[in-house]
N, C-alpha and C positions, 0 to 999 in steps of 0.2 A: 596479482596481489590479493584479492579476494575470491574465494571460488563460491561461497554460498552467502548470497543475500537477499535479505528479507525486505520488501518494501510495500508498505501498507498504503494501499490506495485509498483515497478519500475523493468522491466525485465535487466536492467543494471546493478543491485546489486545481490549482493550472496544471502542475507536474511539469513545465516548460522545460526546466532545466534538469531536471532528473536524467533524462537518457545520455545526456552528453557526461554527468556525472558517474553514471553505472557503467559507461562506455571507458573510463578512466579507471574506476575501482576495479573492474576486472581485467584492466592491459588488454582487450580484445581477446581475453583467451575463449578457447571452444570449451575449456573444461568449467568454467564457472557458471554457474545456477542463479537465476534470479527469479525468485517467487513473487508475484505480484498476489497480493492478499487484501483480499476485500471482506470487511465484516458489514454485515447487512443487519442491522439492530432489530431484535424480536418485535418492536412497535411498527416498526416498519413493516415488515413481514407480514404481521397480522394484520397490518391495512390493506397491503396488495392482495391479501385472501379474502379481506372482507368486502372491500370495495370496487375491485376488479377481477376476483376469482382468478386471482395468480397465485401459484405455488411456488415454492424454492425453485426448481428447476426452470420454470418459464422466467422467474426474475432475473435469475443468475443469466440466461441467455440475453436479457434485455442490457442487463449492465455490464455484460462482456461485449456487446456491440457498441452500448456508450463510451467503451473504454478503448474502442478500435484507434482513435486518433495516438493515443500513447503508447499503444503496442504497434503500430506503423512505426514508429520511431524507433522502438527497439530493434525492429525488423531491419530496418534500415541501417543501422549500426550492428546488424548482423550479432546481437545478444542472443544468447540462450535464455529462454523463459518459460515459466508454468503460470497459469493463474489459479489460484485458489479461492473459493468463496465459502464464507460460513456466515452464520447467524450467532448472535448473541450482544454481551456489552462490549463494546471497541477493545478499551485497553486491555480488560482480562482477555478476549480472544487473542489478543496480540501477544502480550505476554506469556500465555499457554502455546502459542504457536513456537515463540522463541524458546521457552522450555522443553518442547517434545521434539525439536530439531537440531540441530549444531550449525547455527547461523554465525557467520564473521563478524555480520556487521547489520544495521538496520537504516536503511536510507528514506527518510520522510520527509514531505515538503511542508513548507512554512507558510500556515494560512494566514497568520493575521502579522503581514509583513508592512502594515499601515502605522505611521509614526503616532498617531491620533489615538489608536486603540492601546487602553492601560496595559494589558499582556502580551507579551512579545509571540509567545505561541499558543496554540490552540490546546484547549483541555488533554485531550487524547496524546499530542505531541509532549506536552509536556510531562504527563504521568510516564508514557513509555522511555522517554529521556530519563527520568528520574530512576526509574525501575531497573532497566535492563540491564543484562549482564554482559552485554556486549557493547562495542561502541555504536552510537548513534549518529549519524551524520544527518543535519537537517539542514536541505537545500531551500533556498530563498527564489 
């Protein structure tokens, strides 16, 4: 169904239901490629350098290890994926990635699913859904 999917990964979200939805969206096709995309803010990267003396390569290795439970779920479903890290403002970097590559759909997790919170979507999810030129699937 979809051959090229962008999944902006946010460590604040659970992403529990996302692998199942990705399997459905790709129809378990071996040709489909999922890009798990994580943006490290410039402030976070500066703090890693300043306080922990860790640079981009070290930070990405740690974050990839933290991402392992999600990646294992993708592997269990035999989904073809790649992991990409970048740094900058999250919304801008995600939209730039969409412009540079020909994605069919963006799959994002819904951070704010509790009813008592005023806004249903998180800031980045809202802005990407509003500005993306491809369909955006928001998974609860």
